[in-house]
N, C-alpha and C positions, 0 to 999 in steps of 0.2 A: 568350435566356431561355425563349422559347417553344419553341425548338427542344430543349430538353432532354429526354431520355427520360423516361418517369413514373418508372422505378426510381431515376434520379438525383434527381428531385425529392424522392421520398420518403426517399431517403437522406439528403437536407439537412435534413429535417425531425426525421428521428430523431437525427441529430448534434447539431442545435440544443437537443434536450431533455437527451441525455446530457452533453454538455460543459458544461451549465448545472446539471447535479444538480437538475433539475426533476423533480417527482412526479406531475405530472399533464400535459395537453396545452395548457395556456393559451398557451404560447409560439409553437405552430405555428398557432394560430387564426389571427393576421395573415396567415400565408402563403396561406390559403385564399381571401383577398380579393385576392391579385394579379390573376389573372384565372380564367375558368371553365376553362382548362386545368389550371392549377396546382391548384385546387380539387378537381377530379376525380380528378388523380393523388394527391393526399394523402388525401383522404375514402376512395378505393377500396382503401387499403392498410391492413388491420385492425391490422397490428402498429404503427401511426403512434399509435393509440389506447388501447395496451395498459397505459399508466401511469394508474392510477386513484387518487385520494385523497379524504378526507373533507372537504376544504376547501370545495368547491363543488358544491353539489348538482345545479345544471343542468350544469356541465362532467362531473361524474361521470357523471349518466345518459346524456348524449350520447356520451361515450367508450366506454359499455358497449355502448350501441346500436352503433356504427360497429367496434367490436373483433371483434364476431361470435365466433369460436372461437378467437382469438389467444390465447396464454398471457398470464394478465394478473400484473401486478406492483402490488399493492394497499397502500396506506398508511393506516392508520387511527390518524388523530390524537387528541390528549390530550382535546380537548373532547367534551362529550357530543353524540353525534350519532345519536339513536334512528333517523333515517331512513335511514342508511347501511347497516346490516345488511340491512335489507328490500329495498333496492335492489341489493346484492350477491347475495343468496342464489341467484338462477336462475343466476349466474356462478362458484358454488363449484366445479365442476367444472372449470373453466378456469383457476382460480387457481393460479400456479405460484410466486409469491413473496409473502410476507405480513410488512409490517412494522408493528408495533403500538406506539404510543409513548402511554402512557396515565397519567393520575394517578388513574384509578379503582382500586376494590379488585378483588381477583381474582374475587370474585363477580359484580361488575357485568361484568367483561371477558367472563365465561363466557356471561352472559346476551346480550352483544352479539354473540357469534359462536356461535350455536346449533349444538349437536351438532358443535363442533369439537372433534378434528381430523377427525373421520370424515368431515365434510360436504366436506373439501378433499381427496380421495384422490390428486390429482396435484400435492400441494404439495411443492417442492424446496428452498424456502429459508424459515426463519422467523426473524425478528427482534424481540424482546421487549424494550422499553424502559420501566422502571418509575421513576416519579417517586421522590425520594429520601425524601419525607416520608410514603409511604405503605406501611403495614406490610401486608405479604403473608404468611398463615399457611402455612408449610410443610408443616403436618400435613394440610393439606386441598388435594389435588391435584385441580384442576379439568378435566385433560385425559385423555382415554383414550389408547389406542394409537396411535401414528402410523404412517403408511403408510411402506413402505419406500422410497417415492420422495424422502423427505426427506434431502437431502445436507448442508445447510448449517443449524446452529443458532447465532444470535447473542443473548446475553443481556446487558443492561446492567441490574444491580441486581436482576434477576429471579432468584428462586431456581433452585437444580436440583432440580426436582420428580423424583419417581420415575418418572413417565412419560418425562422426558428421560434419567434413569441407564438407562432399558432400551432406548435406542436402540441399535443396533449396525450401522447402515449410514453414518453421518456421514462426509464427506470433510473438512469443516472445522467448527472449533468456536471461538467467540469468546465468552469468558467476563469480564465487568468486574463486581467485586461489592466494595466498600470495608467491608463487614460481611458476609464471608464466615464462615458457622457450621457447617461440615462440616469433618470431619478430613481431612489430606491423604490417607489411605488409601482414603477414598471415592473422591475425585478420581482417584487413580492407579489404581484398580481399573477405573473408567468408562473412562479412555483406554486401559487395556490392553485390555477388552473391545471397543473399537472399533478393530479392526485395520485397517479401511480409512480412518481418518484420516490426512490428508496435511497439514493445516494447523490447527495449534493457537495462540491467542492468549489468553494470562493475565494479567489484570490483577486481582489478588485481594489483600485485607488481611484477615487473619483477626479474627473479631469478638471474640476473647479469645486472646492470646498461648499459653495453654495448649493449645488445639486443634492447635497445630503441634509438640506435643512428640513425638509418635508418628512414627516412621520407618517407611516400607514396608519389608516385610520383604525384598524382592526388587527390582531394578530393572525398571521399567516397560517391558515388550517393546512395539516400536510400530515403524511404517514412516512416521514422519512426515519430510515434506520441509522443513516449516518450523515452528519453535517461537520464539514471541516471549513473552518474559516481561517484563512491566512490573510492578516492585515497589517499595514504598515501605520496605522494611527488608530489609537483607542476609540475614536467618536466612531467610524464605520463599523468597527468591531462590535462595539456596545449595541449599536443600531441593529445590527444583524441578528445578534444573539438574542435581542430582547423582543425581536419582530418575528423571529421564526423560533417559537417555543416547540421543544420536541414531545413526543410521547413518551410514557415511563417504558425504559427497555432500548431506547435509542443511544447513539453514540455521538457525542459531541466533542470536537476537537478545536482548541484556538491557538493560533500561532502567532505572537508579536515578534517580530524579525529583528527590530532594532534595540528597544529598550525594555529590561525586564520589569521597569516600574509600571509600564502600560498596563501589563497584566493585572497587577493589583486594582488599577484604576478602571479597568474594566470590569473586575469582578464586583468592586464595591458597588457599582451602578446597577447591578443586576440583582433582583430579588432572591434572597435565600430559597424561597419557595420555588422559583423557577430552577435553580440548580439542583436542589435536593429531589425534584421530581424525577431526575435520573436514576434514582435510586442509589443503593450501596453498590460500590465497585467491588470486583473480586479478583482483578488481575492488575498489575501495575508494572510498567517499564520504564527503565532509567537510561538515558544515553546522553553521552557527553557531546557529540557534534552531530545534528544540532542539540542545544541544551533543552531536552524535553522530558517531561515525566507525562506517562500515560497511565490513566486509572481506567480499565476496562472490565466488563463484565456481563453476564447474560441478562442482568436487568439495568443496565445502565453503564455509560462510559463517560469519562472525563479526562482531557489532555491538558497539560499544562506547559508552558515554556518557562523554564526557571533555571537556577544554578543548584543541581544536586549533590554538590560537593560538601555540605554540611548539615548538620541536624536543624539548623533555623529554615532550611527548605520546606519541611514538614510543618513547623511550628507556624509558618507565616499563613498556611491555609487551614484553620481550624474547622471550617466546613467539611473537610473531606474525611470521611469516616474509615480512617485507616485501620482501625481495629478489627474491621470486618475483612480486609483483604486476604484472599486465600491463596493467590498465585502472585509471585513476585518475579520479575524479570530484570536484572541488573546488567546493563550493557554500557560499562564506562571503565577507561583505561586508568584514569587517575581517581578513582573514588575516594574522596575523604581523605586527601592529601594532608590537609592542615588540622582537621579534626577528624581522627577516624569515625567513621559512621558504621555502626552496625544495624542493618535495618530491622533484624530482629526484634530489637527493642520496640519499633513502631508497630510491628505487625504480629501481634500475639496468636492470632488466628491462622498464621501461615501454613499451608499444606505442601506448596510446591515452590521450590527455589530455583529458577534457572540464571547462571552466572556466565558471563564473559567479561571478566578482568583479572587483574595480576593475583598470582597465588598467594602472595604474602596477605593480601586482605581477607582471602578466604578463611584463614586460620582465625580471623576475628568473628567470623559468623559461628564458628563451633565453640566459642568459649563460654564457658558457664558464668552467669545463670541466664543467658540471652538465648538458648537453644530453644526456639518453638516446640511447644509439647505436641503440636499437631503435625509437625513437619513429617510427609511421608515419601517425597520426591525430590532428588537432587540432580540438575542437569548441568553439565560443564561443557562449554564451547572454547576450544582453542585456547585452554589456560595453562598450556605448559607443565600438566601434572606430574610432578616428580614422584619417585618412589618414596622418599620420605613423607609427601603430603598424603599418598594413598595410605599410608600406614597409619597416618594421624586419621584419616577418614575412617579407615577400618576400626580404629578404636572408638572413635566417635558413634559409628553405628553399633558397637558392641556395648557401649554405655547405655545407649538409647534402649536396647533389649533387655537390660539388667535394671531398668527404673520403671517408673510409672509411666513415662512418655510414651507416645505412640511410635513403635520402632518404625525405622526406614523400610519403605516396600521397595523402593526402584532408585538406582543409580544410572544416568545416563552420561556417556562420555563421547563427545563428538569433536573431532579432530580433522581439518581440511589439508594438513600437512603431512598425514601419515606417521605422525609421532605418537603411536599408540603405547599404553602401559605394557608393562611385562605380564607374562602369563601367570606368574608366581603371584604379583600384587593382586591380580583380578581373582585368582583363587582364594587368596586371604580375605579379599573384600567379600565374595560369596559366601562365605562363612557367616557373614552378620546379615547380608541383604539378599532377599529371595531372588530379584532380578537386576542385573548388571548387564547394561546394553551398551556396548562399544561400536561407534559406526563412523563411516567417513562422511563428511558433510560441509556445509557451510552455514546452516541457519538451524535454529531450534525446530524442534518438530512443531506442527500447527497446533496440534492438540498436546498441551504441556503434560497433562494428567495421563 
């Protein structure tokens, strides 16, 4: 432990913070008590202390002192913290990300952040969360012009003030408002004016249904790579999907939270040409809670909310070219209880299969004649793989080598609880599979192939 380079020790400290979604440095304080060498390695790296929150005054002051000129990520909590802005003022120049979660009025917020946003000329990301019971007056805009450095804007219940509507350099916008009081034309004009936008997430419900009676005069021109629409009624979802057509290669996600029948209602009102412009998907993800089906790919993405527990799920959407899907990710604890579902029936071109579900269902995947001839990679996450199942897997790999099918090239076993297979079972599997990768973790690799 004392021979680790300072850079590795510092990297461990940062990973500890980000993997646990901590907003200050409290988790790395114990690491500075390991020994003098560890303390010097962690304290001397300013970026280890760049997470600043208003939860603890002593830790905030210590972190600011040690952060020096490192770009800061600042979290301003909902409680009254009169000491925090004064402590932070000398570091406004180096503040890169600002999260504000407040139950204060907009006037009180403006007082907490003096001369904002001009006082933070290097701000790149702003997140503003308003408590549901606080009424913010849209007619009073407390913010002045933002610096062109601002690239990400996240609003949870906060209005789209004129200062926000004048922004033209955003790359990401997240807007969540269950009492949205603007007409859609205003929002569409804003999206069209920000031609640099790459990611947009919209979860909005009109304050009055009449607000959504107007249609945008023309389709919104954009260069979006990802559009996520979370709606509570089919009318608003249909309006936004139809009015914000995506270019080929973009990612579209529709989430209808309450009634699955709404999804069909939305899709039937959108032209087939509009949907197929997203091109053929190559990756699919099924997840039980929430009930989602994701179709992703390098040339397009489509995501659906539905019940993936039976074969009817896929028959309901004939538009989706399932025969071209090359990567499939199953994440479902009770997949196909009533009607056992073998997804390989629907995905004959499958090359990569990633599974997070019960082992008894995995045996179905390997049964003839449904084994995909192009299958190359198998990935298992927390599947409690027994010795018997691994023996079946080795036989499955052996049979593929002796047939005209493409032999398995790689098997990845990921476990977050340390329940690894025995060495003997791994050795048996390696006789038929060139690469057997066993690792500790909680998620699938980002690049499944």
